[in-house]
C-alpha positions as CSV (number, residue, x, y, z in Angstrom):
1,M,0.0,0.0,0.0
2,N,3.0,2.3,0.5
3,W,3.5,2.5,-3.3
4,I,0.3,4.5,-3.6
5,F,1.8,7.4,-1.7
6,E,4.9,7.7,-3.9
7,T,5.2,9.5,-7.1
8,W,4.5,7.1,-9.9
9,P,7.5,6.5,-12.2
10,W,7.4,7.5,-15.8
11,Y,7.2,3.8,-17.0
12,V,3.8,3.6,-15.2
13,A,2.3,7.0,-15.9
14,G,3.6,7.3,-19.5
15,P,1.9,4.1,-20.7
16,M,-1.3,5.1,-18.9
17,I,-1.3,8.4,-20.9
18,T,-0.5,6.5,-24.0
19,L,-3.4,4.1,-23.4
20,V,-5.8,7.1,-23.1
21,M,-4.4,8.6,-26.3
22,V,-4.8,5.4,-28.2
23,L,-8.4,5.1,-27.1
24,L,-9.1,8.7,-28.1
25,L,-7.4,8.1,-31.5
26,M,-9.5,4.9,-32.0
27,L,-12.6,7.0,-31.2
28,E,-11.4,9.8,-33.5
29,K,-11.4,12.3,-30.6
30,E,-8.8,15.0,-29.7
31,F,-7.9,15.7,-26.2
32,G,-7.6,19.3,-24.8
33,I,-8.8,21.1,-21.8
34,S,-9.3,24.5,-23.4
35,N,-12.1,23.0,-25.6
36,N,-14.0,22.4,-22.4
37,L,-13.9,26.1,-21.5
38,R,-15.3,26.9,-24.9
39,T,-18.0,24.2,-24.4
40,M,-18.9,25.5,-20.9
41,C,-19.2,29.1,-22.2
42,T,-21.4,28.0,-25.0
43,I,-23.7,26.0,-22.7
44,T,-24.1,29.1,-20.5
45,G,-25.1,31.3,-23.5
46,A,-21.9,32.8,-24.8
47,D,-22.9,31.9,-28.3
48,K,-25.3,34.8,-28.2
49,A,-22.4,37.2,-27.7
50,A,-19.7,35.9,-30.0
51,D,-19.5,33.8,-33.1
52,F,-16.5,31.8,-31.7
53,F,-19.0,30.1,-29.3
54,K,-21.4,29.1,-32.1
55,F,-20.7,25.4,-32.6
56,D,-22.3,22.1,-31.8
57,W,-21.3,21.8,-28.2
58,K,-23.2,18.6,-27.7
59,A,-20.6,16.8,-29.9
60,Q,-18.0,17.8,-27.2
61,K,-19.9,16.4,-24.2
62,W,-17.4,13.5,-24.0
63,N,-14.6,16.0,-23.4
64,L,-16.4,17.4,-20.4
65,L,-16.2,14.0,-18.8
66,I,-12.4,14.0,-19.3
67,A,-12.2,17.4,-17.6
68,L,-14.4,16.2,-14.7
69,G,-12.3,13.0,-14.4
70,A,-9.1,15.0,-14.3
71,A,-10.5,17.2,-11.6
72,M,-11.8,14.3,-9.6
73,G,-8.5,12.4,-10.1
74,G,-6.5,15.4,-8.9
75,Y,-8.8,15.7,-5.8
76,I,-8.6,12.0,-4.9
77,A,-4.8,12.0,-5.4
78,S,-4.2,15.1,-3.3
79,H,-6.6,14.2,-0.5
80,F,-6.4,10.5,-0.3
81,L,-3.3,9.2,-2.0
82,S,-0.7,11.7,-1.0
83,P,1.1,11.7,2.4
84,N,1.4,15.5,2.2
85,N,0.6,18.3,-0.3
86,V,4.2,19.5,-0.8
87,V,6.0,19.7,-4.0
88,I,9.6,18.5,-3.5
89,I,11.9,20.9,-5.2
90,E,15.7,21.5,-5.3
91,E,17.1,23.3,-2.3
92,S,18.7,26.0,-4.5
93,V,15.2,26.7,-6.1
94,V,13.7,26.9,-2.6
95,A,16.4,29.4,-1.5
96,N,15.8,31.5,-4.7
97,L,12.0,31.5,-4.1
98,Q,12.4,32.4,-0.5
99,G,14.7,35.2,-1.5
100,L,11.9,36.5,-3.7
101,G,9.5,36.4,-0.7
102,F,7.9,33.0,-1.2
103,E,8.2,31.5,2.2
104,S,5.8,28.7,1.4
105,A,8.3,27.2,-1.1
106,N,8.7,23.5,-0.3
107,K,6.0,23.8,2.4
108,A,2.8,24.0,0.3
109,Y,1.6,22.6,-3.0
110,I,1.0,26.0,-4.5
111,P,2.5,29.3,-3.3
112,T,0.2,30.6,-0.7
113,E,1.6,34.1,-1.3
114,L,-0.3,34.1,-4.6
115,Y,-3.1,31.6,-4.1
116,S,-4.8,32.1,-0.8
117,I,-7.8,34.1,0.4
118,E,-5.4,36.6,2.0
119,A,-3.5,37.1,-1.3
120,L,-6.8,38.4,-2.8
121,T,-6.4,41.5,-0.8
122,D,-3.0,42.2,-2.3
123,I,-3.3,44.1,-5.6
124,K,-0.1,42.7,-6.9
125,S,-1.3,39.1,-6.5
126,V,-4.6,39.9,-8.0
127,A,-2.9,41.6,-11.0
128,V,-0.6,38.6,-11.5
129,I,-3.5,36.1,-11.5
130,F,-5.7,38.3,-13.7
131,I,-3.0,39.2,-16.3
132,G,-1.7,35.6,-16.3
133,G,-5.2,34.3,-16.9
134,L,-5.8,36.7,-19.8
135,L,-2.4,35.7,-21.3
136,V,-3.1,32.0,-21.0
137,G,-6.6,32.4,-22.5
138,F,-5.3,34.5,-25.4
139,G,-2.4,32.1,-25.9
140,S,-4.5,29.0,-26.0
141,R,-6.9,30.7,-28.4
142,Y,-4.1,32.0,-30.6
143,A,-2.2,28.7,-30.6
144,G,-5.4,26.8,-31.4
145,G,-5.3,24.8,-28.2
146,C,-3.8,24.5,-24.7
147,T,-0.6,22.9,-23.5
148,S,-2.3,19.6,-22.8
149,G,-4.0,19.5,-26.2
150,H,-0.8,20.3,-28.2
151,A,1.7,18.5,-26.0
152,I,-0.3,15.3,-25.5
153,S,-2.8,15.0,-28.3
154,G,-1.0,17.0,-31.0
155,L,2.4,15.5,-30.5
156,S,1.0,12.0,-30.4
157,N,-0.6,12.7,-33.8
158,L,2.8,13.9,-35.1
159,Q,1.4,17.4,-35.9
160,L,4.1,19.9,-36.8
161,P,2.1,22.9,-35.6
162,S,1.8,21.2,-32.2
163,L,5.6,20.7,-32.1
164,I,6.2,24.3,-32.9
165,T,3.6,25.4,-30.3
166,V,5.1,23.2,-27.6
167,I,8.5,24.6,-28.3
168,G,7.0,28.1,-28.0
169,F,5.4,27.1,-24.6
170,F,8.8,26.0,-23.3
171,V,10.6,29.1,-24.6
172,G,7.9,31.3,-23.1
173,G,8.1,29.5,-19.8
174,L,11.8,29.9,-19.6
175,I,11.6,33.6,-20.4
176,T,8.9,34.1,-17.9
177,I,10.6,32.3,-15.0
178,H,14.1,33.6,-15.6
179,L,13.5,37.2,-16.8
180,L,10.0,38.3,-15.8
181,F,9.4,36.4,-12.6
182,P,12.4,38.1,-10.8
183,L,11.2,41.5,-12.1
184,I,7.7,41.0,-10.8
185,F,8.7,39.7,-7.4
């Protein structure tokens, strides 16, 4: 039973992701979480405000089950299958983050300095979350999908645009963490 509380190795998690992708390919479906946001917006009436949301959302109902399963799986894993909710990171990274004011580094799953109820009273935290959300939304729309859709589904289908997009995600992440992050914090 102790194996449940350890991080699963790549040779277990990788084939599980591959199995899901093979099943989706056999069913002629494409995986991507950003499609779920479009579907949810359409269900709630966004199709009356913008043409982007005018599509047959009922054909995407299956994808909502994947999003629900991912959320439920994350909840179950974090609350019932994890001995603690701490991300184990390199000590030098912890020192750098603490130097930037993130005392929760290596003590919490997400930085409480940004993602807590108290953080919502700090204009800087709210601005980072809001601007980050806008950029992620714009980026996933402009790139024609989100990181999971391109990196898992697109690459498994050997799509060149997905490879280019994933390279862009990594370059953007490196620029953000090494250049922008220290400037903001």
